[in-house]
N, C-alpha and C positions, 0 to 999 in steps of 0.2 A: 526170761528168755525161754522159748519152747525148746524142748529137747530135739536134736536133729532127726530122731526116729519119727517124730510126729510129721515133720515135713516130708520125710522119705515115704511114709505110709500114704500121706495125702497125694504125693506125686505119683505113687503106684496106682492109686485109685483113679486119678485123672487119666493116666496112660491106659488103664484097663477099660475105661468107659467108652462106649461108642456114641451114645446120644445123651447129651448133658443139658440140663436146665440150669441156667445161671440166674439167681434171684437176688434182686436188690430190695432194701427195705423201703417202706412207704415214705413219701416225701423225700425222695432220694437226694443225697448230697454227692459231692465229688468223690468221696472215698468209696462208697458203695458202688457207684457207677463205674469209676475208674478201675477198681479191683476186678469187677466182673468183666469189663471189657478186655482187660489185660489177659484174663484167663480164657475168654472167648477167642482172642487172637492167637493165643498159644495153642489151644485145642484145634482151631481151624488149620493152623500150620501142620498139625499132626494128622489131618484128614478126618477129624471127628465132626459130628453134627452137633450144633449148639443152638440154643434159644436163649436170648436175653429177655428177662421178664421183670416187670415192676408194676405193682397195682396202680401206681400213679405215673402219668406221663412225665418223663424228665423235663425240667425247665429248659427253655430255649437258651439260657445262659451256658448250658453245657453243649451247645451246638458244635463247639470246636473238637469234641471228642470223636475219635474214629468210630464209625458204625453206631452212633448213638440213636440213629433213626430205626434201628432194628429191635428196639425194646417193644415187647408186646404186653398187653394186660390180660390176655386169656391164652390158655394152652390146654392140651390134652395131657393130663397128669401121667397117665399110663404109657405114654410114648417114650419115656426116659428110663435109662438105667442108672442115672446118678443125678442128684440135685445138689448144687453148690449154692450156699447162701453166704454172702460176704457182708460183714459190717452190721449184722443184726444183733443188738445187745441182748435180746431175748427172743424166744420162739414165736412170739406174736407180732413182731415188728414188721413182717412182710405184708401182713393183712390177707395173704392168700388162704389161710386157714378158714376165713369167713366164706370164701367162694368155693373152696375145695375142702370139705371136712376131713378127707383122708390125707391132706397135705403133710401133716406132721406125724403121720402114723409110722413112717419109716418103711412102708411097703416098697417104696423106692428109696434106696439109701441116701442119706444126707451127709454132705461134707460141710461142716460149719466152720467158717474162717472168720475170726473176730478178734478185737482188741479191748472190748469193754469188760470191766470187772463184774458187771451185772449179768453177763452171759450165763444162761442156765444149762449149757452143754447139751443142747437139744438134738445134736447131730448123732448119726451113727458113728461118725468120726469127728472129733473136735480138735481144731488147731486154733486155740484161744490163748492169746498172750497179752494180758493187761499192761505189760511193760512197754508195749509198742504204742506209738502215738496214732497209728492209723492201720486199718486192715490192709491197705496197699503195701505197707512195709512187710507184712507177713506174706502177702502174695509174691512180692519180689523175691523173698528168700525161698519160697516154694518153687518159683520159676527156675531158680538155679539148680534145684534138685531134679528137674525134668530134663535138663541138659539141652535146652533149645536156646538159640541166640536171641537175646532181647532186642526187639526191633524198635525203631523210632516211635512207631504207633503205640507199642506196649509201654514204652517209657513215658510217653505223653499221658496215656491213661493213668498210669501209676502216680504221676505227679499231680493229677487233678485233686 
């Protein structure tokens, strides 16, 4: 289990950011998509600007997820003050380092949220708990530290 201070620090970073890039791993599954969508909905409720990004277009089988159509494959890296990467077991799983060589340079800080034992702690801040079955569980605990009510849409995303 991750120490509560890791969740508190991550929650503070999310609150402080104004423009956040939320990144899912290539060949996205429900965990990476749902975790990022839940954070997107949370940040949107706080008046933050967000972009959902995945190098691969999410499968139509995830069409039930709120705002799934908002995922983009291209973005301007320098437009953001925080990058959040959910459910990427190592730094290369997003594939964006191939399009944007500076992507993992941390010139834009990275919040790495993951549950894989293989995670190489590539973030500026890392909330990695291999004891959790899914990144969405970590995100759920993180949301409780931001003190925003969990909505039906956030819960649906986390359950994906």
